[in-house]
DRENPA-3360 file (N, C-alpha, C; in nm, 2 decimals, always signed):
BEGIN
1 = MVVNQFFE = +1.43/-0.76/-3.73/+1.49/-0.69/-3.65/+1.44/-0.73/-3.50 ~ +1.56/-0.67/-3.40/+1.57/-0.76/-3.27/+1.43/-0.77/-3.23 ~ +1.36/-0.63/-3.22/+1.27/-0.59/-3.17/+1.15/-0.68/-3.17 ~ +1.12/-0.66/-3.29/+1.06/-0.78/-3.34/+1.08/-0.97/-3.30 ~ +1.17/-0.98/-3.29/+1.21/-1.11/-3.24/+1.13/-1.10/-3.09 ~ +1.18/-1.03/-3.01/+1.15/-1.00/-2.90/+0.99/-1.02/-2.85 ~ +0.93/-0.94/-2.93/+0.76/-0.97/-2.95/+0.72/-1.10/-3.03 ~ +0.75/-1.17/-3.06/+0.75/-1.27/-3.16/+0.80/-1.40/-3.03;
9 = ALEKKDST = +0.88/-1.38/-2.95/+0.93/-1.48/-2.81/+0.81/-1.46/-2.75 ~ +0.77/-1.35/-2.74/+0.64/-1.32/-2.59/+0.51/-1.41/-2.67 ~ +0.49/-1.36/-2.76/+0.35/-1.48/-2.87/+0.36/-1.60/-2.85 ~ +0.46/-1.62/-2.88/+0.52/-1.80/-2.91/+0.60/-1.89/-2.78 ~ +0.57/-1.76/-2.70/+0.65/-1.80/-2.51/+0.78/-1.88/-2.56 ~ +0.87/-1.88/-2.63/+0.96/-1.97/-2.70/+1.07/-1.85/-2.68 ~ +1.15/-1.95/-2.50/+1.24/-1.93/-2.46/+1.37/-1.90/-2.57 ~ +1.37/-1.96/-2.64/+1.51/-2.00/-2.75/+1.50/-1.82/-2.81;
17 = IMKSAVMT = +1.42/-1.79/-2.89/+1.39/-1.68/-2.94/+1.43/-1.55/-2.86 ~ +1.40/-1.56/-2.71/+1.38/-1.46/-2.62/+1.52/-1.44/-2.63 ~ +1.57/-1.55/-2.56/+1.75/-1.53/-2.53/+1.85/-1.52/-2.67 ~ +1.80/-1.54/-2.78/+1.86/-1.48/-2.85/+1.83/-1.31/-2.95 ~ +1.73/-1.29/-2.86/+1.74/-1.12/-2.87/+1.76/-1.04/-2.75 ~ +1.78/-1.10/-2.64/+1.85/-1.04/-2.50/+1.98/-1.05/-2.46 ~ +2.02/-0.96/-2.46/+2.17/-1.03/-2.34/+2.15/-1.04/-2.19 ~ +2.19/-1.12/-2.16/+2.22/-1.21/-2.04/+2.15/-1.13/-1.92;
25 = NAQISSIS = +2.22/-0.97/-1.92/+2.17/-0.89/-1.76/+2.09/-0.81/-1.79 ~ +1.97/-0.86/-1.91/+1.91/-0.73/-1.95/+1.82/-0.68/-1.81 ~ +1.79/-0.59/-1.82/+1.67/-0.56/-1.75/+1.54/-0.47/-1.78 ~ +1.42/-0.50/-1.75/+1.28/-0.44/-1.75/+1.22/-0.35/-1.63 ~ +1.21/-0.27/-1.71/+1.17/-0.12/-1.60/+1.00/-0.05/-1.68 ~ +0.91/-0.10/-1.57/+0.80/-0.01/-1.65/+0.72/+0.08/-1.52 ~ +0.65/+0.16/-1.58/+0.58/+0.22/-1.49/+0.41/+0.19/-1.52 ~ +0.30/+0.19/-1.42/+0.21/+0.17/-1.50/+0.13/+0.30/-1.47;
33 = LMERPYRI = +0.08/+0.36/-1.56/+0.02/+0.53/-1.56/-0.12/+0.51/-1.54 ~ -0.17/+0.35/-1.55/-0.33/+0.31/-1.53/-0.36/+0.31/-1.35 ~ -0.26/+0.32/-1.26/-0.28/+0.32/-1.10/-0.25/+0.49/-1.05 ~ -0.31/+0.50/-0.99/-0.22/+0.62/-0.87/-0.20/+0.57/-0.71 ~ -0.10/+0.59/-0.66/-0.02/+0.67/-0.70/+0.05/+0.53/-0.85 ~ +0.16/+0.63/-0.93/+0.22/+0.55/-1.08/+0.29/+0.43/-0.98 ~ +0.30/+0.32/-1.07/+0.35/+0.15/-0.96/+0.46/+0.16/-1.07 ~ +0.57/+0.15/-1.01/+0.71/+0.16/-1.11/+0.80/+0.02/-1.09;
41 = RTRFIEDD = +0.81/-0.06/-1.16/+0.86/-0.21/-1.10/+1.00/-0.24/-1.19 ~ +1.11/-0.33/-1.18/+1.19/-0.31/-1.21/+1.25/-0.47/-1.22 ~ +1.26/-0.53/-1.31/+1.33/-0.70/-1.28/+1.43/-0.70/-1.43 ~ +1.46/-0.86/-1.41/+1.58/-0.94/-1.49/+1.48/-1.01/-1.60 ~ +1.53/-0.95/-1.70/+1.46/-1.04/-1.83/+1.44/-1.22/-1.82 ~ +1.59/-1.23/-1.73/+1.60/-1.38/-1.74/+1.51/-1.42/-1.64 ~ +1.44/-1.38/-1.56/+1.33/-1.41/-1.47/+1.21/-1.38/-1.55 ~ +1.19/-1.33/-1.69/+1.05/-1.34/-1.73/+1.06/-1.47/-1.83;
49 = ILRLDAMP = +1.16/-1.44/-1.88/+1.20/-1.61/-1.97/+1.18/-1.72/-1.89 ~ +1.24/-1.73/-1.73/+1.18/-1.86/-1.66/+1.01/-1.86/-1.65 ~ +0.93/-1.75/-1.68/+0.82/-1.75/-1.69/+0.71/-1.77/-1.81 ~ +0.81/-1.76/-1.92/+0.71/-1.77/-2.04/+0.60/-1.84/-2.06 ~ +0.66/-1.98/-2.02/+0.56/-2.10/-2.03/+0.38/-2.03/-1.96 ~ +0.45/-2.01/-1.82/+0.29/-1.96/-1.74/+0.21/-1.86/-1.80 ~ +0.29/-1.77/-1.92/+0.15/-1.68/-1.94/+0.08/-1.69/-2.01 ~ -0.02/-1.60/-1.98/-0.11/-1.62/-2.08/-0.09/-1.59/-2.22;
57 = VVKEVATD = -0.18/-1.58/-2.32/-0.20/-1.57/-2.46/-0.14/-1.46/-2.45 ~ -0.04/-1.36/-2.51/-0.02/-1.24/-2.55/+0.01/-1.18/-2.66 ~ +0.00/-1.09/-2.72/+0.05/-1.02/-2.83/+0.06/-0.89/-2.83 ~ +0.18/-0.85/-2.89/+0.22/-0.68/-2.82/+0.23/-0.67/-3.01 ~ +0.14/-0.58/-3.00/+0.16/-0.50/-3.16/+0.21/-0.36/-3.19 ~ +0.32/-0.35/-3.23/+0.39/-0.21/-3.28/+0.29/-0.14/-3.33 ~ +0.27/-0.02/-3.28/+0.23/+0.09/-3.39/+0.30/+0.20/-3.49 ~ +0.42/+0.20/-3.48/+0.53/+0.26/-3.55/+0.71/+0.26/-3.43;
65 = YEIKVHES = +0.82/+0.29/-3.51/+0.89/+0.25/-3.52/+0.98/+0.38/-3.50 ~ +1.07/+0.43/-3.38/+1.14/+0.54/-3.38/+1.28/+0.47/-3.40 ~ +1.39/+0.52/-3.41/+1.51/+0.40/-3.40/+1.62/+0.49/-3.44 ~ +1.72/+0.52/-3.39/+1.86/+0.67/-3.35/+1.95/+0.56/-3.31 ~ +2.07/+0.52/-3.40/+2.20/+0.46/-3.39/+2.30/+0.51/-3.40 ~ +2.40/+0.47/-3.31/+2.52/+0.51/-3.33/+2.63/+0.43/-3.32 ~ +2.70/+0.37/-3.36/+2.81/+0.28/-3.36/+2.74/+0.13/-3.34 ~ +2.78/+0.13/-3.18/+2.72/-0.01/-3.17/+2.63/+0.03/-3.03;
73 = IAVAWVPY = +2.53/+0.09/-3.03/+2.41/+0.11/-2.95/+2.29/+0.22/-3.04 ~ +2.20/+0.15/-2.95/+2.09/+0.18/-3.07/+1.99/+0.18/-2.95 ~ +1.87/+0.31/-3.01/+1.79/+0.33/-2.90/+1.66/+0.30/-3.02 ~ +1.54/+0.24/-2.93/+1.42/+0.21/-3.03/+1.31/+0.28/-2.93 ~ +1.22/+0.36/-3.02/+1.10/+0.45/-2.90/+1.01/+0.38/-3.04 ~ +0.90/+0.27/-2.92/+0.80/+0.18/-3.01/+0.67/+0.15/-2.90 ~ +0.57/+0.33/-2.98/+0.43/+0.27/-2.96/+0.38/+0.12/-2.96 ~ +0.31/+0.09/-2.86/+0.28/-0.06/-2.88/+0.07/-0.06/-2.82;
81 = KFFVNNEF = +0.02/-0.18/-2.86/-0.09/-0.17/-2.84/-0.08/-0.37/-2.79 ~ -0.13/-0.39/-2.68/-0.12/-0.52/-2.60/-0.22/-0.57/-2.56 ~ -0.26/-0.76/-2.62/-0.36/-0.82/-2.62/-0.32/-0.91/-2.54 ~ -0.43/-0.97/-2.45/-0.39/-1.08/-2.35/-0.52/-1.18/-2.41 ~ -0.50/-1.30/-2.41/-0.67/-1.38/-2.48/-0.70/-1.30/-2.58 ~ -0.64/-1.27/-2.70/-0.70/-1.20/-2.79/-0.79/-1.05/-2.78 ~ -0.78/-1.05/-2.64/-0.85/-0.91/-2.59/-0.76/-0.80/-2.54 ~ -0.78/-0.69/-2.61/-0.73/-0.59/-2.57/-0.64/-0.53/-2.40;
89 = SHCGIDVF = -0.57/-0.49/-2.39/-0.53/-0.51/-2.26/-0.51/-0.37/-2.23 ~ -0.40/-0.33/-2.31/-0.35/-0.18/-2.27/-0.23/-0.15/-2.42 ~ -0.19/-0.01/-2.38/-0.14/+0.02/-2.51/+0.00/+0.10/-2.39 ~ +0.05/+0.13/-2.52/+0.16/+0.21/-2.42/+0.30/+0.25/-2.49 ~ +0.44/+0.26/-2.45/+0.55/+0.35/-2.47/+0.66/+0.21/-2.44 ~ +0.70/+0.14/-2.58/+0.85/+0.10/-2.49/+0.91/+0.14/-2.58 ~ +1.02/+0.20/-2.48/+1.23/+0.22/-2.51/+1.27/+0.08/-2.50 ~ +1.34/+0.02/-2.56/+1.45/-0.05/-2.61/+1.60/+0.04/-2.57;
97 = TLFKIDES = +1.71/-0.03/-2.51/+1.82/-0.02/-2.56/+1.87/-0.15/-2.62 ~ +1.93/-0.10/-2.69/+2.03/-0.21/-2.80/+2.22/-0.21/-2.80 ~ +2.26/-0.26/-2.78/+2.41/-0.30/-2.79/+2.42/-0.38/-2.94 ~ +2.53/-0.35/-2.99/+2.55/-0.42/-3.10/+2.71/-0.50/-3.06 ~ +2.67/-0.62/-3.04/+2.77/-0.73/-2.96/+2.82/-0.83/-3.12 ~ +2.93/-0.82/-3.19/+2.96/-0.93/-3.26/+2.88/-0.93/-3.43 ~ +2.83/-0.84/-3.44/+2.77/-0.84/-3.56/+2.61/-0.85/-3.52 ~ +2.61/-0.84/-3.38/+2.44/-0.88/-3.35/+2.37/-0.76/-3.26;
105 = WKIMSLAY = +2.23/-0.75/-3.29/+2.19/-0.65/-3.23/+2.15/-0.72/-3.12 ~ +2.14/-0.69/-2.98/+2.11/-0.73/-2.84/+2.01/-0.67/-2.77 ~ +1.92/-0.68/-2.72/+1.83/-0.57/-2.62/+1.93/-0.62/-2.47 ~ +1.98/-0.48/-2.40/+2.01/-0.47/-2.32/+1.92/-0.40/-2.22 ~ +1.80/-0.32/-2.27/+1.76/-0.27/-2.13/+1.59/-0.24/-2.21 ~ +1.48/-0.24/-2.15/+1.35/-0.26/-2.19/+1.28/-0.13/-2.07 ~ +1.26/-0.02/-2.07/+1.15/+0.05/-2.02/+1.04/+0.09/-2.09 ~ +0.92/+0.05/-2.03/+0.79/+0.06/-2.13/+0.69/+0.15/-2.03;
113 = TTENTNCD = +0.57/+0.19/-2.06/+0.44/+0.25/-2.00/+0.32/+0.15/-2.01 ~ +0.26/+0.16/-1.93/+0.13/+0.08/-1.94/-0.02/+0.18/-1.92 ~ -0.05/+0.20/-2.04/-0.16/+0.31/-2.01/-0.27/+0.25/-2.07 ~ -0.44/+0.29/-2.03/-0.57/+0.28/-2.12/-0.61/+0.34/-2.16 ~ -0.54/+0.49/-2.15/-0.63/+0.59/-2.23/-0.53/+0.65/-2.37 ~ -0.62/+0.70/-2.43/-0.56/+0.80/-2.56/-0.44/+0.69/-2.63 ~ -0.48/+0.54/-2.66/-0.42/+0.49/-2.68/-0.40/+0.52/-2.85 ~ -0.55/+0.57/-2.91/-0.55/+0.58/-3.07/-0.46/+0.69/-3.11;
121 = ILKESN = -0.37/+0.80/-3.01/-0.27/+0.95/-3.00/-0.15/+0.85/-3.03 ~ -0.09/+0.75/-2.93/+0.01/+0.72/-2.92/+0.11/+0.75/-3.02 ~ +0.09/+0.70/-3.17/+0.17/+0.73/-3.27/+0.18/+0.89/-3.27 ~ +0.07/+0.92/-3.30/+0.13/+1.08/-3.33/+0.20/+1.19/-3.22 ~ +0.19/+1.11/-3.08/+0.24/+1.16/-2.98/+0.36/+1.20/-2.96 ~ +0.43/+1.06/-3.06/+0.58/+1.05/-2.96/+0.68/+1.16/-3.07;
% end
């Protein structure tokens, strides 16, 4: 699944895998629920690909998947836990929008939350 490729690319800092998983103009938006006021950021995934080598060691672990598909569009709702240098950092929900192009699924956008409370119940709350 392309979402797993995305997670693998993050963990391995592999720009080739990342480029195969995402569309060229894909965007990432996030809302941090760990700050008040909430912090919202949007960026292009291409910028993240350029910074992969400089990232710390990270691992994103999906705790569940809920996927809706219609023809050539899909949405994946993915609760996750995130680790930096093997230490728990935060949890949240990833929402991937996927397009099927030439028989291959690609990530068009990712929106996610960063949270540090109630991480154990995220799977049950979706």
